[in-house]
TIRO-2110 file (N, C-alpha, C; in Angstrom, 1 decimal):
// TIRO-2110
85.4, 87.1, 121.8, N, 1, A
85.6, 88.0, 122.1, CA, 1, A
85.2, 89.0, 123.0, C, 1, A
86.4, 89.3, 124.0, N, 2, A
85.9, 90.3, 124.9, CA, 2, A
85.2, 91.1, 125.1, C, 2, A
85.7, 92.5, 126.1, N, 3, A
84.4, 93.8, 125.5, CA, 3, A
86.0, 94.6, 125.7, C, 3, A
86.9, 94.1, 126.3, N, 4, A
88.6, 95.0, 126.5, CA, 4, A
89.3, 95.0, 125.0, C, 4, A
89.2, 94.0, 124.4, N, 5, A
89.7, 93.2, 122.8, CA, 5, A
89.1, 94.4, 122.1, C, 5, A
87.9, 94.1, 122.1, N, 6, A
86.8, 95.3, 121.6, CA, 6, A
87.4, 96.1, 121.2, C, 6, A
87.6, 97.1, 122.6, N, 7, A
87.2, 98.4, 122.9, CA, 7, A
89.1, 98.7, 122.7, C, 7, A
90.2, 97.4, 122.8, N, 8, A
91.4, 98.3, 122.3, CA, 8, A
91.5, 98.2, 121.0, C, 8, A
91.1, 97.4, 119.9, N, 9, A
90.7, 97.6, 118.9, CA, 9, A
89.8, 98.5, 117.7, C, 9, A
89.1, 99.7, 118.8, N, 10, A
88.3, 100.3, 118.5, CA, 10, A
89.1, 101.6, 118.4, C, 10, A
89.8, 102.0, 119.8, N, 11, A
90.8, 103.2, 120.1, CA, 11, A
92.2, 102.8, 118.9, C, 11, A
92.2, 101.9, 118.7, N, 12, A
93.7, 101.5, 117.3, CA, 12, A
92.7, 102.0, 116.0, C, 12, A
92.0, 102.1, 116.0, N, 13, A
91.4, 102.5, 114.5, CA, 13, A
91.7, 104.2, 115.1, C, 13, A
90.5, 104.1, 115.5, N, 14, A
90.7, 105.2, 116.2, CA, 14, A
92.1, 107.0, 116.0, C, 14, A
92.5, 105.7, 116.7, N, 15, A
94.1, 106.2, 116.8, CA, 15, A
94.5, 106.8, 115.5, C, 15, A
94.6, 105.4, 114.9, N, 16, A
95.3, 105.9, 113.9, CA, 16, A
94.9, 106.6, 112.3, C, 16, A
93.7, 106.5, 112.5, N, 17, A
92.9, 107.9, 111.2, CA, 17, A
92.8, 108.8, 112.0, C, 17, A
93.3, 109.2, 113.3, N, 18, A
93.0, 110.5, 114.1, CA, 18, A
94.8, 111.6, 113.9, C, 18, A
95.4, 109.9, 113.8, N, 19, A
97.4, 110.5, 113.4, CA, 19, A
97.4, 111.1, 111.8, C, 19, A
96.4, 109.8, 111.5, N, 20, A
96.7, 109.9, 110.1, CA, 20, A
96.1, 111.8, 108.9, C, 20, A
94.7, 111.3, 109.7, N, 21, A
94.3, 113.0, 109.1, CA, 21, A
94.4, 114.5, 109.6, C, 21, A
94.9, 113.9, 111.1, N, 22, A
94.4, 115.6, 111.8, CA, 22, A
96.0, 115.6, 112.1, C, 22, A
96.9, 114.8, 111.8, N, 23, A
98.8, 115.6, 112.1, CA, 23, A
99.7, 115.3, 110.6, C, 23, A
100.9, 116.3, 110.7, N, 24, A
101.6, 115.8, 109.7, CA, 24, A
101.7, 114.6, 109.0, C, 24, A
101.7, 113.8, 109.8, N, 25, A
102.6, 112.2, 109.4, CA, 25, A
102.2, 111.7, 108.2, C, 25, A
100.9, 112.6, 107.8, N, 26, A
101.1, 111.8, 106.2, CA, 26, A
101.4, 112.2, 105.4, C, 26, A
102.0, 113.5, 105.1, N, 27, A
103.2, 114.1, 104.2, CA, 27, A
104.6, 113.8, 104.7, C, 27, A
104.5, 114.1, 106.5, N, 28, A
106.2, 113.9, 106.2, CA, 28, A
106.9, 112.1, 106.2, C, 28, A
105.7, 111.4, 106.1, N, 29, A
106.5, 109.4, 106.1, CA, 29, A
106.5, 110.3, 103.8, C, 29, A
105.7, 110.8, 103.9, N, 30, A
105.6, 111.7, 102.1, CA, 30, A
107.3, 112.2, 102.0, C, 30, A
107.1, 112.9, 102.8, N, 31, A
108.5, 113.7, 102.2, CA, 31, A
109.4, 112.7, 102.3, C, 31, A
109.7, 111.9, 103.3, N, 32, A
110.7, 110.6, 103.4, CA, 32, A
110.9, 109.3, 102.9, C, 32, A
110.0, 109.0, 102.6, N, 33, A
110.5, 107.6, 101.2, CA, 33, A
109.6, 107.2, 100.0, C, 33, A
108.9, 108.8, 99.4, N, 34, A
109.0, 108.9, 97.8, CA, 34, A
109.8, 110.6, 98.0, C, 34, A
110.3, 111.0, 98.5, N, 35, A
111.3, 111.4, 98.5, CA, 35, A
111.0, 113.2, 97.4, C, 35, A
109.6, 113.7, 98.0, N, 36, A
108.9, 114.9, 97.3, CA, 36, A
108.5, 116.2, 98.3, C, 36, A
108.5, 116.5, 98.1, N, 37, A
108.8, 118.1, 98.6, CA, 37, A
107.8, 118.4, 99.3, C, 37, A
106.5, 118.2, 99.9, N, 38, A
105.3, 118.1, 100.1, CA, 38, A
104.8, 119.3, 101.3, C, 38, A
104.2, 120.1, 101.3, N, 39, A
104.7, 121.1, 102.3, CA, 39, A
103.3, 121.0, 103.4, C, 39, A
101.8, 120.5, 102.8, N, 40, A
100.8, 120.5, 103.2, CA, 40, A
100.1, 118.8, 102.5, C, 40, A
99.3, 118.8, 103.5, N, 41, A
98.3, 117.5, 103.2, CA, 41, A
98.1, 117.2, 102.0, C, 41, A
97.4, 118.9, 101.8, N, 42, A
96.3, 119.0, 100.4, CA, 42, A
97.5, 119.1, 99.2, C, 42, A
98.6, 118.8, 99.4, N, 43, A
99.4, 118.2, 98.5, CA, 43, A
100.1, 117.2, 98.3, C, 43, A
100.1, 116.2, 99.3, N, 44, A
100.4, 115.2, 99.7, CA, 44, A
99.3, 114.2, 99.1, C, 44, A
97.5, 114.5, 99.2, N, 45, A
96.8, 113.9, 98.8, CA, 45, A
96.4, 114.4, 97.1, C, 45, A
96.7, 115.3, 96.5, N, 46, A
96.8, 115.3, 95.6, CA, 46, A
97.9, 114.8, 94.4, C, 46, A
99.1, 114.4, 95.2, N, 47, A
100.2, 114.2, 94.6, CA, 47, A
99.8, 112.6, 94.7, C, 47, A
99.1, 111.7, 96.0, N, 48, A
99.3, 110.8, 95.3, CA, 48, A
98.0, 110.3, 94.8, C, 48, A
96.9, 110.7, 94.7, N, 49, A
96.6, 111.3, 94.4, CA, 49, A
96.2, 111.0, 92.0, C, 49, A
97.2, 111.7, 91.6, N, 50, A
97.6, 111.7, 90.5, CA, 50, A
98.3, 110.6, 90.0, C, 50, A
99.1, 109.8, 90.9, N, 51, A
99.6, 108.7, 90.8, CA, 51, A
99.2, 107.8, 90.6, C, 51, A
98.8, 107.5, 91.8, N, 52, A
97.9, 106.3, 91.7, CA, 52, A
95.8, 106.3, 92.4, C, 52, A
95.0, 106.6, 91.4, N, 53, A
93.7, 106.8, 92.1, CA, 53, A
93.4, 106.4, 93.2, C, 53, A
93.4, 105.0, 93.1, N, 54, A
92.9, 104.5, 93.9, CA, 54, A
93.7, 104.4, 96.1, C, 54, A
95.2, 104.1, 95.4, N, 55, A
96.0, 105.3, 96.8, CA, 55, A
95.6, 106.2, 97.3, C, 55, A
94.6, 107.4, 96.1, N, 56, A
94.5, 108.6, 96.0, CA, 56, A
93.2, 109.0, 97.0, C, 56, A
92.1, 107.9, 96.5, N, 57, A
90.4, 107.9, 97.0, CA, 57, A
91.2, 106.8, 98.6, C, 57, A
92.4, 106.3, 99.0, N, 58, A
91.9, 105.3, 100.1, CA, 58, A
92.5, 106.2, 101.6, C, 58, A
94.2, 107.4, 100.7, N, 59, A
94.7, 107.8, 101.6, CA, 59, A
93.5, 109.2, 101.7, C, 59, A
93.2, 109.7, 101.4, N, 60, A
91.8, 110.9, 101.8, CA, 60, A
90.8, 110.8, 102.0, C, 60, A
89.8, 109.1, 102.1, N, 61, A
88.7, 109.2, 102.7, CA, 61, A
88.6, 108.6, 104.0, C, 61, A
88.6, 109.0, 104.8, N, 62, A
88.2, 108.6, 106.0, CA, 62, A
87.2, 107.5, 106.0, C, 62, A
86.4, 107.2, 105.2, N, 63, A
85.4, 105.9, 105.5, CA, 63, A
86.1, 104.5, 104.6, C, 63, A
86.6, 104.9, 103.6, N, 64, A
87.8, 104.0, 102.8, CA, 64, A
88.6, 103.4, 103.7, C, 64, A
89.7, 104.4, 104.5, N, 65, A
90.8, 104.1, 105.8, CA, 65, A
90.1, 103.4, 107.0, C, 65, A
89.2, 104.0, 107.2, N, 66, A
88.6, 103.3, 108.7, CA, 66, A
88.5, 101.9, 107.8, C, 66, A
88.1, 101.8, 107.2, N, 67, A
87.2, 100.1, 106.1, CA, 67, A
88.5, 99.1, 105.8, C, 67, A
89.3, 99.5, 105.5, N, 68, A
90.6, 98.8, 105.7, CA, 68, A
91.6, 98.5, 106.8, C, 68, A
91.4, 99.7, 107.5, N, 69, A
92.1, 99.6, 109.0, CA, 69, A
91.5, 98.1, 109.8, C, 69, A
90.1, 99.0, 109.7, N, 70, A
89.0, 97.5, 110.7, CA, 70, A
89.2, 96.4, 110.3, C, 70, A
89.0, 96.0, 108.9, N, 71, A
89.8, 94.6, 108.9, CA, 71, A
91.4, 94.4, 108.9, C, 71, A
92.0, 95.3, 109.0, N, 72, A
93.7, 94.1, 109.1, CA, 72, A
93.2, 94.8, 110.9, C, 72, A
93.1, 95.6, 111.4, N, 73, A
92.9, 95.8, 113.2, CA, 73, A
92.1, 93.8, 113.5, C, 73, A
91.0, 93.6, 113.3, N, 74, A
90.2, 92.3, 112.9, CA, 74, A
91.4, 91.4, 113.2, C, 74, A
92.2, 91.1, 111.4, N, 75, A
92.3, 89.7, 111.2, CA, 75, A
93.6, 89.2, 112.1, C, 75, A
94.3, 91.0, 112.7, N, 76, A
95.5, 90.9, 114.0, CA, 76, A
95.0, 90.6, 114.9, C, 76, A
93.5, 90.4, 115.5, N, 77, A
93.2, 90.4, 117.0, CA, 77, A
92.8, 89.2, 116.5, C, 77, A
92.5, 88.3, 115.4, N, 78, A
91.9, 87.0, 115.3, CA, 78, A
93.2, 86.2, 115.1, C, 78, A
94.1, 86.5, 114.5, N, 79, A
95.4, 85.2, 114.0, CA, 79, A
96.1, 85.6, 115.7, C, 79, A
96.4, 86.7, 116.1, N, 80, A
97.4, 87.4, 117.0, CA, 80, A
96.8, 87.1, 118.9, C, 80, A
95.9, 87.4, 118.5, N, 81, A
95.2, 86.9, 120.3, CA, 81, A
94.3, 86.8, 120.6, C, 81, A
94.1, 85.5, 119.4, N, 82, A
93.3, 83.6, 119.8, CA, 82, A
91.7, 84.9, 120.3, C, 82, A
91.7, 85.5, 119.0, N, 83, A
90.6, 85.8, 119.0, CA, 83, A
89.0, 84.9, 118.3, C, 83, A
87.8, 84.8, 118.7, N, 84, A
87.6, 83.9, 117.5, CA, 84, A
87.3, 84.2, 115.7, C, 84, A
87.0, 83.6, 115.6, N, 85, A
86.4, 83.9, 113.5, CA, 85, A
85.6, 85.2, 113.2, C, 85, A
85.0, 85.0, 114.1, N, 86, A
83.8, 85.9, 114.1, CA, 86, A
83.9, 87.7, 114.2, C, 86, A
85.2, 87.6, 115.6, N, 87, A
85.5, 88.8, 116.1, CA, 87, A
86.0, 89.1, 114.7, C, 87, A
86.4, 89.2, 112.8, N, 88, A
87.4, 89.6, 112.7, CA, 88, A
85.9, 90.1, 111.9, C, 88, A
84.6, 89.9, 111.8, N, 89, A
83.9, 90.2, 111.1, CA, 89, A
83.1, 91.5, 112.0, C, 89, A
83.3, 91.2, 113.6, N, 90, A
82.3, 91.9, 113.6, CA, 90, A
83.6, 93.5, 114.1, C, 90, A
84.5, 93.5, 113.5, N, 91, A
85.3, 94.8, 113.9, CA, 91, A
85.1, 95.5, 112.0, C, 91, A
84.8, 94.4, 111.3, N, 92, A
85.0, 95.1, 110.0, CA, 92, A
83.7, 95.7, 110.1, C, 92, A
82.6, 95.2, 110.6, N, 93, A
81.8, 95.8, 110.2, CA, 93, A
80.9, 97.5, 111.2, C, 93, A
81.7, 96.4, 112.8, N, 94, A
81.5, 97.9, 113.4, CA, 94, A
82.2, 99.5, 114.0, C, 94, A
83.9, 98.7, 113.5, N, 95, A
85.0, 100.0, 113.9, CA, 95, A
84.6, 101.0, 112.5, C, 95, A
84.3, 101.1, 111.4, N, 96, A
83.8, 101.9, 110.6, CA, 96, A
83.2, 102.9, 111.0, C, 96, A
81.7, 102.2, 111.4, N, 97, A
81.0, 103.2, 111.6, CA, 97, A
80.8, 104.1, 113.2, C, 97, A
81.7, 103.9, 114.2, N, 98, A
82.1, 103.8, 114.6, CA, 98, A
83.0, 105.3, 114.9, C, 98, A
83.9, 104.9, 114.0, N, 99, A
85.0, 106.0, 113.3, CA, 99, A
84.3, 107.4, 112.6, C, 99, A
83.2, 106.5, 111.9, N, 100, A
82.0, 107.6, 110.8, CA, 100, A
81.7, 108.5, 112.2, C, 100, A
80.8, 108.2, 113.4, N, 101, A
80.1, 108.6, 114.1, CA, 101, A
81.0, 109.9, 114.5, C, 101, A
82.5, 109.0, 115.3, N, 102, A
83.5, 110.4, 115.9, CA, 102, A
83.8, 111.4, 115.0, C, 102, A
84.0, 111.0, 113.1, N, 103, A
84.6, 111.2, 112.4, CA, 103, A
83.6, 113.0, 112.9, C, 103, A
82.2, 112.5, 112.8, N, 104, A
81.7, 113.8, 112.6, CA, 104, A
81.0, 114.7, 113.4, C, 104, A
82.1, 114.3, 114.3, N, 105, A
81.5, 115.0, 116.8, CA, 105, A
82.8, 115.5, 116.3, C, 105, A
83.6, 114.8, 115.8, N, 106, A
85.5, 116.0, 116.0, CA, 106, A
85.2, 117.3, 114.4, C, 106, A
84.5, 116.4, 113.7, N, 107, A
84.4, 117.7, 112.8, CA, 107, A
83.2, 118.8, 112.4, C, 107, A
82.4, 118.4, 113.7, N, 108, A
81.4, 119.7, 113.8, CA, 108, A
81.6, 120.9, 115.3, C, 108, A
82.9, 119.3, 115.7, N, 109, A
83.3, 121.1, 116.7, CA, 109, A
84.3, 122.0, 115.7, C, 109, A
END
């Protein structure tokens, strides 16, 4: 696994997390696909949590979302970019911790 592939994966995870949690993308997609009238991210999170407890926690928890997204990015790198098999494990263990450090950094600003 090259450092470029590792850093691109980390940036992909961080970009997706920032878009999901700090933009109106979440409730805009909810309006389009779920045919509900959401006016804020909190309304979307509450509605998802009442419909399905697991999806509600997954869509509103930074660490949970980064964990599963890191696993998905690691599998993508392994399958499509011919990364070695341990690349998935490296992504699985490293990306969520870096994403959480970034979350703590931007939350304190």
